[in-house]
C-alpha positions, 0 to 999 in steps of 0.5 A: 500499499505504501509502495502504491501511494508513493508511486502515485505521488511520484506520478502526481509530482511528475505531472506538476513538473511537466506543467511547470516546464510548460509554463516556463516554456510558455514564458519564452517570449519574455526570455530577454526581459527575464534575463534583465530582471535576473541581473537586476535582482542580483544587484539588489541582493548584493546591495542589501547583503552589504547594507546588513553589514553596516553600522548605521543610525538615522544620521550616520553610517560607519563603514570599514573595508578594504581598498587596493593601494592604487585605488586610494586617490580615486576613493579620496576624490569620491569621498571628498564630495560628501561631508565624511570623516575617513581614514586609510592605514596599511594593515598591521602584521596581525591583520594579514590573515583577514586581508583579502587578495587581489592579484595584479595582472596583465594580458599575459598573467591574468589567464593564469588566475584560472590556475591560482584560483583553482589552487588557493590564493596566496596569503597577503604577505606571500608572493603572486605566483602568476608572473612567475608561473606564466612562462613555465606553464605556457611553455610546458603546455606547448611543449607537451602538446607540440602540434601545429594543427592542435595549436591552430584549433586552440587559437581558433577556439579562443578567438570564437570565445572572445568574439561570440561568447563574450566570456566573463570571469573564469570563462574569460581566463580560460579563453585567454589560457587557451589562446596563449597555450595554443600559440605555444603549441603551434610554435612547438609543433613547428619545431618538431614538424608535427601537423596532425602527427605525420598527416601531410607525409602520410597523405602525400604518400597516398596521393603519390606513392613515389613522393620524397616527402617523408616528414616536415622539416623539423628541429628535433622530433619526439621519436627520433630525439627521445633521449635528447627531449627527456634530458631537456625535460629534466633540465627544464625541471631543474631550472623551474625548481631552482627558480622557486628555491631562488624565490624562497631565499629572497623571501627569507632574506627579506623576512630576516631569515638569512640563516634558514635561506643559507642552510635550506636552499644554498646548501643544495646549490652547492651540493649540485655544483659540487656534483657537476664539477665532480663530473667534469673533473674540475675543482678537485684537490688531491682527488677530492671533490672540495665543493661537494664535500663542503656542500655535504658538511653544510648538509650535515649541520643544516640537518642537525642545527636545531636538534638535541642529543639522539635527535641529531641523528634522526634529524640528519637521517631525515634531512639527507633522505627527504632532501635528496629523494624529494629534490631529485624525485621532483626533477624526475617528475618533469620527465612527463613533459616528454612522455606526453609529447611522445604519447601524443605524437605516436597516438596521432601517427597511429591513427594516420597509419590506420587511415592509410591502410584504406589506400584512398584519400577520403578513407585516410582523411576520415579515419585520421581526423576522427583519431586526431580529434580524440587525441586532441581532446585527450591531450587537451585535458591531459596536458592541462592536468599534468602542467598543473601538477608540476606547477602546484606540486613541484614549483609552488611547494618551494616558496608558495604561502597560501591562505588568501581570500579573494577581494570581492568589492561591490560591483555591478556583476551581471550574467546576461546583460553587458553594462558600459560605463560612459564618461 
């Protein structure tokens, strides 16, 4: 009986839902008016929410808030029109956790807000990561994708979003990042001779079996120069990690933590320099690599300087093990740059080969394009995720201080209606 009543009620609710849908559909002629009303109500709601945070009487209003330093003259000009008493001051260190964050961006770094917001905003006394991350993120993405056709598709997709969809907020950042990474992908594709893999040579071979076009001009290719690309990927990883360590040193020195900067970062630089000199046979005295020995002695002290008694031994073991495995495993993580470049190139060539089996142009083009579209979609997601991982785990953990909350001023924020200010 209960089941019957529940089923009857579900059927009744289903009919009500369909009636509501029909009623909503009947308002389609008023779609634009409804959009305008929705945006207007959104602004009214925001205004009332802000009013609820004010201290006010019948004749006075007390308002306390945050304003970016560069906007202070504009605020002063605005308040001078009214009989107000106001004061502006820089936040004190104890207020830093509550200070909202507004990143300073330009056309190159603004799209990276998508990455930073997905991770977490920096603390007020931290570092804006966008200018530091932008060159690495954009270059790494292009290196992994490395195909001229894929780059063209990304650029066209970004242009379409800007011109037709006119995105706002996070979607605008996505379109900007798609454009920058598309340009990088095209450039790296030109250097590796990739255009839908080996689409053009395969097509030329079907049209003319005696063609001499076996591959496009390239500075290096994923299949022929795999080892060189691997070494280059690891070198790029070391450059980014050392860049993060340099930022950490600068921040520690600025905070007066000079000793921590020397023992935590400079020690590893001396060790790396000692390893390089030892390999090259430079700087040895009596057969002993002096620079490397100095670095190891510094590491011994760094790992035990804050410990006492038996804790010095455990601290030393932890410092050596965690430091060595952490540093070199982070560098090895950059092998994914080579792996994704190689995987994308091979998958594209596999589909081109399958298409060439048909022996005719139409069959080849259909199979190749379907396969390359799948490969493009897979790489678009895979390259973004792995690039994001390299920035957030390998790069940020060297210097990043998180904990910021976004600065959200009272602005006109619409979803459907664009409002232009007139001077």
